[in-house]
N, C-alpha and C positions, 0 to 999 in steps of 0.2 A: 504493500500500500504506500503510495506516495505522500510524503509529509507536507504539511502547509509550507514549511520553509523551502522545500524542493520545488513545490509548485510555483511559488513566488519567484525562486530563482529561474525556473524554466520560462515563466512569463517574461521576466526581465530580459532574459537572452533573447527570446523571440521578438520582443519589442525593439531591442537593439538592432537585430538583424533586419527586421521590417523598416527601421529608420535608416539603416545603411543602404538597403535596396532603394528606398524613395530617393535618398540623396544621390545615389549613383545614376538613378534614371534622370534626375533633374540635371546632373552634370553632363549626361550624354546629350540631353536635349539642348542644353546651352552650347555644347561643342558642335552640334550639327551645323554644317555649313548651309546657309540659305540658298535655295534654288529658286528659279523663277516661279514655280508653283507655291512654295512656301512663303515667298515674298508677296505674291499676289494675294494669298489668303490672309495675310497680316493686315489688320486694320490700323489706322493712324493711333487710335487709343491703346491698342495693344502694343504697338512699337514704343509708345512713351512708357507704358508699364514695364516693358522689358528694360528699358534704360533706368527707370527708377529702382527696379529690383536689383539691377546690376550695381548701382551706387550704394545701395543698402548693403550689399555683400562686401563692397569695397571698404566702406566705413567700418564694417564689423570684422574685417580681416578674414573673410570667408570667401575669397574669390575662387572661381572655378579653374582648375588646371586642365588644359586641353592639349592634344597632341598638335602642336602648330605645324610640324612637318607634314602631317597628314592633311592639315587644312590648306598648306601650300599646294600640295597635289590637287586637292579637291576644287580649288579656285583658280587653277592654272588657266583654264579655258573659259571661265565665266564667273561673274560676280553679281549678286543681287541683294546689295545692303538695304536694311530696312529704314535707315535714318541717315541724315546728313547733319553734321555738327559744325557751326561756325564758331570757332573758338580762338583764343589768344595763342601767340606763339610761347607763352610762359612755360618753362620747363616743369613746373609743378602741376600743370593741368593738362596731361595727354588724354584725350577723349577715350581712347580704347581702354586705358587703365582705370580711370575714374568711373567709367560705366560698366566696368568689367566685361568688355566685348573683345572679339578677336578678329582674325583675318576674315574679310568678306561680310562682316556685320554692319559696319558704318563707314560712310565717306567722312573725311575730316578736312574742312578748309580753314586754315589757320593764318591769322595776321595779327600783329600786335594791336590790341584794342578791340579785337572782334567786331569791327565795324563792317558795314556792307556797302560795296561799290559795284560798278558795272561787272568787273571780273568776277567778283564773288557771286553776284546775281546769275551770271552765265553758267558758273559751276553748280549753283543750286538747281538751275533749270535742267542741266544735264543730268543731275542725280535724281530729280524727281520725275520730269516729263519722259525722259528717254530711258533711264535705267529702272524707274519705278519705286524709288524710295517713298516711304509714307509719312516721314516726319522730319521737319526742319527745326533744329534747336539752335538758338543763339545762346551761347554759353559765356558769360562774363565771370570774372573771378575777383576776390578781394586782393588788396595790395597790388593793384595792376600799375606797372611802371608807365605804361601808355596813358592811362587815365591821369596819373599824377602829372605826366608832362602836359596833357591837354589843360588841367587845371591851372597849371603855371604858364600856359601858353608858351611852351619852350620852342626855341628856334635852333635848329641844327640840320644842315644839309637837306636831305629828302625827308627827313623825320618831320620838318615843318609842315610840308603838304600832306604827309600821312596823318598827323594830328588834326589837320582841318577837317577830317571826317568825323572826329569826335566832338570838337568844339561846339556844334550847333546844339547839342543836348545841354550844354551849359546854360543856354538861354531859358531853359524850363525850370531851373533850380532857384530857390530862394536862399540868399546868403547876404551877409553884410560885410563891407570892407573889401580889401584886395583879395581875390581868391589865391589860396595857397595849398600845395600839396601837403603841408604840415597839418592842415586841417583834415584829420582822418574821416570825420563824419561827412564833409563835403566830398571827399574823394570817393566814399562808398556811395553817396547819392548819385554822383555822376556815373559811376559804373553800373548802377542799377538802371538809371535813365538811358544810358547808351545802349544797354542790352535790349531794353524794351523798345527803343527807338529803331534799332537795327531790325528786329523782328517786324516792326510795323512797316518798315521801308520795304521789306520783301514783298509785302502785300501790295504796297503802293507803287512800286517800281517794276514789278514783274507780273504783267497780265497773264503769263503762262502759268505762274504758280497760283495767282488769284483765282484762276479758273478751276484748278485742281482742288483748291481749298472750298470753293463754292460747291463743287460736285461731292465733297466729302472724301476725296481721294488722298488728300494731304492735310496735315495739321502743322501749324507754326507755333512754337512756343519759345519763351526766353527763360533763362535761369541764372543762378549765381552759385558759383563754386567757392567754398570757404577754404583757403589754402592752409589753414591752421587745423582743420578737423577732416577735410576731404568730403564733407557733406555738401550735397547740392540742394539748394532751395529753388522751388519752382515759382515763377510769377503767374498770376492769374491772366 
């Protein structure tokens, strides 16, 4: 006759095995390379949920390990990313890592200050209209050097023209005195506003993507990455 203690031990062991099996299945699903069929079946909201879940794993230190060499082989002749990220070049905010995604999962357009111009818009149209990505994310981050430069109206070579893409967002902020990058609150306000304005500009400046959004085929969102915690906050 099995004792209560042994029964409990067996139950705990079974639960552990079941949990491990579920975790393994989830890992396999996360590592599966997107095909045209699986990309097509993905909704914009589901794509957003995948990125949100990925960042939660990143913050919790529970990222999924995949066979990247296998993914290299499986994406050699095709790619079907579900999302495209407009992010900053900052070394602390690599989209694939902070969203816990891998080869073939996302497009990444990176420029200091994560602003949107004609070149970026063209890249987004390629990713969405031609390749089928379902989600556009403008990802800003805290302690952004480009944002600080825009606050100070810095002048330096080609950097001057680059920062001119961010400066218009300053006109929407309320502050007193001479703006300074030493004002951390002002810097963060501009980082937030710049990300929101960039997402809005995608809709205003790209009729191609605006049509996809109206048809429910694509969603555009903006977000802020905290370089101190790794956590991403999503704007409404």
